[in-house]
MARPA-147605 format. One record per residue (C-alpha): residue number from 1; x, y, z. Coordinates in steps of 0.5 Angstrom, whole numbers, plus 500, padded with zeros to 3 digits. Each point is the difference from the previous one (the first is absolute). Example, Ala and Ser with C-alpha at 12.3 -4.5 7.8 and 13.67 -1.06 7.14 Angstrom:
% MARPA-147605
NUTI   k east north  up
NUTI   1  525   491 516
NUTI   2  502   507 498
END
This chain:
% MARPA-147605
NUTI   k east north  up
NUTI   1  500   501 500
NUTI   2  502   505 498
NUTI   3  503   506 505
NUTI   4  495   505 501
NUTI   5  504   508 501
NUTI   6  496   503 503
NUTI   7  498   495 505
NUTI   8  507   500 502
NUTI   9  500   508 501
NUTI  10  495   500 504
NUTI  11  503   494 504
NUTI  12  506   505 501
NUTI  13  495   506 502
NUTI  14  497   496 505
NUTI  15  506   498 503
NUTI  16  502   507 500
NUTI  17  494   502 503
NUTI  18  500   495 506
NUTI  19  508   502 502
NUTI  20  497   508 500
NUTI  21  494   498 502
NUTI  22  497   505 495
NUTI  23  492   503 501
NUTI  24  496   495 496
NUTI  25  497   506 497
NUTI  26  506   502 496
NUTI  27  502   492 499
NUTI  28  494   500 496
NUTI  29  502   507 496
NUTI  30  506   496 498
NUTI  31  498   493 498
NUTI  32  495   503 495
NUTI  33  503   503 494
NUTI  34  497   508 498
NUTI  35  498   499 494
NUTI  36  500   494 494
NUTI  37  499   500 493
NUTI  38  499   495 495
NUTI  39  500   500 493
NUTI  40  499   496 493
NUTI  41  506   504 494
NUTI  42  498   497 493
NUTI  43  506   500 496
NUTI  44  500   499 492
NUTI  45  506   496 500
NUTI  46  505   499 494
NUTI  47  495   495 498
NUTI  48  495   505 499
NUTI  49  497   496 506
NUTI  50  497   504 505
NUTI  51  502   497 507
NUTI  52  497   502 506
NUTI  53  506   501 507
NUTI  54  498   500 507
NUTI  55  503   506 503
NUTI  56  500   502 507
NUTI  57  502   508 503
NUTI  58  500   499 510
NUTI  59  499   505 504
NUTI  60  502   498 506
NUTI  61  501   507 505
NUTI  62  502   506 499
NUTI  63  500   503 507
NUTI  64  507   503 499
NUTI  65  499   502 494
NUTI  66  498   498 493
NUTI  67  500   493 497
NUTI  68  506   498 498
NUTI  69  503   493 496
NUTI  70  502   496 494
NUTI  71  497   496 494
NUTI  72  501   494 498
NUTI  73  498   495 495
NUTI  74  500   492 501
NUTI  75  496   495 500
NUTI  76  499   498 507
NUTI  77  496   508 501
NUTI  78  495   500 504
NUTI  79  496   502 505
NUTI  80  503   498 506
NUTI  81  507   501 498
NUTI  82  499   507 498
NUTI  83  496   502 507
NUTI  84  506   498 503
NUTI  85  505   503 496
NUTI  86  496   507 501
NUTI  87  500   497 508
NUTI  88  508   500 499
NUTI  89  500   505 497
NUTI  90  496   506 505
NUTI  91  506   496 505
NUTI  92  506   501 497
NUTI  93  498   508 499
NUTI  94  499   500 507
NUTI  95  506   496 502
NUTI  96  504   506 495
NUTI  97  496   505 503
NUTI  98  499   503 493
NUTI  99  493   504 500
NUTI 100  496   495 496
NUTI 101  496   493 500
NUTI 102  499   495 497
NUTI 103  496   496 494
NUTI 104  502   495 495
NUTI 105  498   498 491
NUTI 106  501   494 497
NUTI 107  498   498 493
NUTI 108  499   491 500
NUTI 109  504   500 493
NUTI 110  506   496 499
NUTI 111  504   506 497
NUTI 112  505   495 497
NUTI 113  494   499 495
NUTI 114  499   506 498
NUTI 115  504   504 493
NUTI 116  502   508 502
NUTI 117  494   502 497
NUTI 118  494   495 504
NUTI 119  505   503 507
NUTI 120  498   507 498
NUTI 121  494   499 498
NUTI 122  498   497 507
NUTI 123  503   505 504
NUTI 124  498   505 497
NUTI 125  493   498 500
NUTI 126  501   498 507
NUTI 127  502   508 503
NUTI 128  494   502 496
NUTI 129  496   495 503
NUTI 130  504   503 508
NUTI 131  500   507 498
NUTI 132  494   503 503
NUTI 133  503   497 507
NUTI 134  507   502 500
NUTI 135  504   505 500
NUTI 136  507   504 504
NUTI 137  495   502 505
NUTI 138  496   494 500
NUTI 139  504   493 498
NUTI 140  507   500 496
NUTI 141  500   492 496
NUTI 142  508   499 499
NUTI 143  503   494 497
NUTI 144  500   492 503
NUTI 145  501   493 496
NUTI 146  500   501 493
NUTI 147  500   507 500
NUTI 148  505   505 498
NUTI 149  501   508 498
NUTI 150  498   498 494
NUTI 151  493   497 502
NUTI 152  500   507 505
NUTI 153  502   504 495
NUTI 154  494   499 496
NUTI 155  495   499 507
NUTI 156  503   507 501
NUTI 157  499   502 492
NUTI 158  492   497 500
NUTI 159  498   504 507
NUTI 160  503   507 497
NUTI 161  496   498 495
NUTI 162  493   499 503
NUTI 163  503   506 504
NUTI 164  499   504 493
NUTI 165  507   500 500
NUTI 166  503   504 507
NUTI 167  506   497 501
NUTI 168  500   501 508
NUTI 169  495   494 500
NUTI 170  507   496 499
NUTI 171  502   500 507
NUTI 172  494   496 502
NUTI 173  505   494 495
NUTI 174  506   498 503
NUTI 175  506   495 498
NUTI 176  501   504 493
NUTI 177  505   501 496
NUTI 178  504   506 501
NUTI 179  499   503 494
NUTI 180  493   501 502
NUTI 181  499   502 507
NUTI 182  505   494 503
NUTI 183  504   501 506
NUTI 184  507   498 500
NUTI 185  501   493 505
NUTI 186  494   497 498
NUTI 187  502   494 497
NUTI 188  504   498 506
NUTI 189  497   503 505
NUTI 190  496   494 504
NUTI 191  507   496 499
NUTI 192  504   507 502
NUTI 193  495   500 506
NUTI 194  501   493 502
NUTI 195  507   500 500
NUTI 196  500   506 506
NUTI 197  495   494 503
NUTI 198  507   495 499
NUTI 199  504   506 503
NUTI 200  496   501 506
NUTI 201  499   493 501
NUTI 202  509   498 500
NUTI 203  500   506 505
NUTI 204  495   497 504
NUTI 205  501   493 500
NUTI 206  507   501 500
NUTI 207  501   495 494
NUTI 208  507   499 498
NUTI 209  503   504 496
NUTI 210  499   496 493
NUTI 211  493   497 501
NUTI 212  498   495 493
NUTI 213  493   502 497
NUTI 214  495   495 496
NUTI 215  496   504 496
NUTI 216  493   497 497
NUTI 217  497   504 494
NUTI 218  504   504 494
NUTI 219  495   506 499
NUTI 220  501   506 501
NUTI 221  501   500 507
NUTI 222  505   493 501
NUTI 223  504   503 494
NUTI 224  501   506 502
NUTI 225  501   498 507
NUTI 226  505   495 498
NUTI 227  504   505 496
NUTI 228  499   505 507
NUTI 229  504   495 504
NUTI 230  506   497 496
NUTI 231  502   508 498
NUTI 232  499   500 509
NUTI 233  504   494 500
NUTI 234  496   495 502
NUTI 235  500   493 498
NUTI 236  493   498 496
NUTI 237  501   492 501
NUTI 238  493   498 496
NUTI 239  495   503 496
NUTI 240  493   499 496
NUTI 241  496   501 494
NUTI 242  493   497 499
NUTI 243  504   495 496
NUTI 244  505   497 507
NUTI 245  506   502 503
NUTI 246  508   500 500
NUTI 247  504   501 506
NUTI 248  508   500 500
NUTI 249  502   499 507
NUTI 250  506   505 499
NUTI 251  495   506 498
NUTI 252  497   502 492
NUTI 253  503   505 496
NUTI 254  494   504 500
NUTI 255  501   505 494
NUTI 256  502   494 496
NUTI 257  494   497 503
NUTI 258  495   505 497
NUTI 259  504   500 493
NUTI 260  500   494 499
NUTI 261  492   500 502
NUTI 262  499   505 495
NUTI 263  503   496 494
NUTI 264  496   493 502
NUTI 265  495   503 504
NUTI 266  501   495 505
NUTI 267  505   498 506
NUTI 268  501   493 498
NUTI 269  507   498 498
NUTI 270  503   506 503
NUTI 271  508   498 501
NUTI 272  502   497 506
NUTI 273  493   499 504
NUTI 274  496   494 501
NUTI 275  492   500 498
NUTI 276  495   499 505
NUTI 277  492   501 501
NUTI 278  498   505 503
NUTI 279  497   496 506
NUTI 280  508   499 501
NUTI 281  502   505 499
NUTI 282  495   503 506
NUTI 283  504   495 504
NUTI 284  507   501 499
NUTI 285  504   501 506
NUTI 286  501   508 500
NUTI 287  500   506 504
NUTI 288  495   504 498
NUTI 289  494   497 495
NUTI 290  497   505 496
NUTI 291  493   499 496
NUTI 292  500   505 495
NUTI 293  494   496 495
NUTI 294  493   498 501
NUTI 295  495   499 507
NUTI 296  501   494 504
NUTI 297  505   496 499
NUTI 298  503   499 506
NUTI 299  494   496 502
NUTI 300  499   494 507
NUTI 301  502   495 495
NUTI 302  507   503 499
NUTI 303  501   505 506
NUTI 304  504   494 503
NUTI 305  504   499 495
NUTI 306  502   507 500
NUTI 307  508   501 503
NUTI 308  501   508 499
NUTI 309  502   504 507
NUTI 310  495   506 498
NUTI 311  495   500 494
NUTI 312  499   507 497
NUTI 313  493   500 496
NUTI 314  501   505 494
NUTI 315  494   496 497
NUTI 316  493   502 502
NUTI 317  498   494 505
NUTI 318  505   495 498
NUTI 319  498   497 507
NUTI 320  494   497 503
NUTI 321  498   501 506
NUTI 322  501   492 501
NUTI 323  507   501 498
NUTI 324  501   505 505
NUTI 325  498   497 506
NUTI 326  505   494 497
NUTI 327  506   506 499
NUTI 328  498   503 506
NUTI 329  502   492 504
NUTI 330  506   499 497
NUTI 331  503   507 501
NUTI 332  500   502 493
NUTI 333  499   508 501
NUTI 334  495   503 494
NUTI 335  500   508 498
NUTI 336  493   500 497
NUTI 337  499   503 493
NUTI 338  495   506 502
NUTI 339  508   503 503
NUTI 340  505   497 496
NUTI 341  497   501 493
NUTI 342  496   508 502
NUTI 343  507   503 495
NUTI 344  495   499 495
NUTI 345  494   504 502
NUTI 346  505   505 503
NUTI 347  503   502 494
NUTI 348  493   499 496
NUTI 349  498   505 506
NUTI 350  506   505 498
NUTI 351  498   500 492
NUTI 352  493   502 502
NUTI 353  502   507 504
NUTI 354  506   500 495
NUTI 355  494   501 494
NUTI 356  497   504 504
NUTI 357  504   505 502
NUTI 358  503   500 493
NUTI 359  507   500 502
NUTI 360  504   492 499
NUTI 361  506   498 506
NUTI 362  506   497 498
NUTI 363  502   492 501
NUTI 364  504   502 506
NUTI 365  494   505 503
NUTI 366  495   493 500
NUTI 367  504   496 503
NUTI 368  503   504 504
NUTI 369  492   502 503
NUTI 370  498   493 500
NUTI 371  505   497 505
NUTI 372  499   503 505
NUTI 373  493   499 499
NUTI 374  502   492 500
NUTI 375  504   501 506
NUTI 376  495   503 504
NUTI 377  494   495 498
NUTI 378  505   495 502
NUTI 379  502   503 506
NUTI 380  492   501 501
NUTI 381  499   493 500
NUTI 382  506   497 505
NUTI 383  496   505 505
NUTI 384  493   498 499
NUTI 385  503   492 500
NUTI 386  504   502 507
NUTI 387  494   502 502
NUTI 388  495   495 498
NUTI 389  505   494 501
NUTI 390  498   498 494
NUTI 391  503   498 492
NUTI 392  502   505 496
NUTI 393  494   498 495
NUTI 394  495   502 506
NUTI 395  504   506 502
NUTI 396  500   502 492
NUTI 397  493   500 501
NUTI 398  498   503 506
NUTI 399  504   505 499
NUTI 400  496   502 493
NUTI 401  494   498 502
NUTI 402  501   505 506
NUTI 403  501   507 497
NUTI 404  494   498 495
NUTI 405  495   499 506
NUTI 406  504   507 503
NUTI 407  498   504 493
NUTI 408  493   497 500
NUTI 409  499   502 507
NUTI 410  502   507 498
NUTI 411  496   501 495
NUTI 412  495   497 504
NUTI 413  496   492 498
NUTI 414  496   503 495
NUTI 415  506   502 495
END
C-alpha cells in the first residue's frame, strides 16, 4: 500500500502539537489548508488529440505573509501529496523567519513524455487557471520537480499577459532566468543553504575534520551540493541518480563526474567506481547521509539498515514517521527537511524583493544574506530541542508552528 504523504505530515504535526501542548483551536487551523484548487486542463497534443491533465494549487496558511511554494510536474501528483508539500512550505518559511506562508502546486504528468511545445502549452494553461488566485502579495509559485527557469519564464510571461502587460506581476513567479528578472544564486540556493546547515552540524557535533558523505539524488539539489562539498574539500563517497548509484571509498571527483553525466546522461560506468542500487546506496556506512531526491525513501523497511551517523534531509519528506522512530532508537541524528532545504525558498523570497524594488543584488550579497538566515534557523532549532528535550524534527516543527500561531494570535483568530 503506497504511503500517504499528508497522513505522514499530520502525524508529524500532531506529535509536535502534543509536545508543545498546543491549543486545539490552533491545531485545527494548521491541520487544514486554507484553500484547495483543483483543475482539469485540456491540452491539444502534438498528435492532434486532446489530453486532460489533473492539476492543483493548494494554499495552506498565510498568517506570516503571502503563500509561497513550487510547482511540480510528476506522475504521482495527487491532492494528498500537494497538501503535505504546502503544509511543509508554511513550516519552512516560518523556520527561516521570512515573511511568507505556504502553498504548493502540481500537475499529474510524466514530464519526460512531453515535447517542449506540449510542456509550454501545459504550463501556460496552468498559469491561466491559477492567475486569479496568485500575485506577489497573494501567492508566489516557484520551481520544483521537473520545472526550471524556462518553465518559470513561460509562467511569468503568461501571468504578465493575463494582467495586460504589467511586468510588475512577474514578481509573483520565482526561479526565473536572470534575463527575465531572476536572481543570482537561485539555481544552487537549496544546496547552498544545505551546506550552511552541514557546517553547523559538523561544528555542533564535533565531527572529524574529514567526514564522508553519501548523497541520494543527482538532480539540481544533489548535483550542486556534491559540487559545493567537493569545492570545500569534503569527500563524497557515494551518489546516485534515478538509474542507480556509484561508490568510491576514496571519494569521487565531482567535477569529472558532472562532465561524465552531462555527456552520458547517467552516472553508470564512471571510472574507478562500484555500481549499486539506490537502496544499497542508502545503507552505505558513512558519516553523513543526504537524501536529496524524492519522498519516502527511508521507511520502516530499511531504516534499521541505515549505517550513517547523521542524516540531513534535502529532499522533501524522504523519511516516514515510522522510520523516524527506528532511527531515533538507533541514535542516528536526523536534521529535518524544513530546516535543511529552506535555502531555496529563502532565495526565492530574495528574488521577489528584488523584483518588487527593481534593484538586483550581486551573488556575494545573496550568499551573505542567506547564511545568517540559515544559521539563525539552526540556532532556533537547537534551542527548542534543548527546551523540550525532543529530536530535531520535532524542534524544527515546534519552532515553526509557534511563530505561525503567534502571528495568528496577533492578527486575531478570524484572520
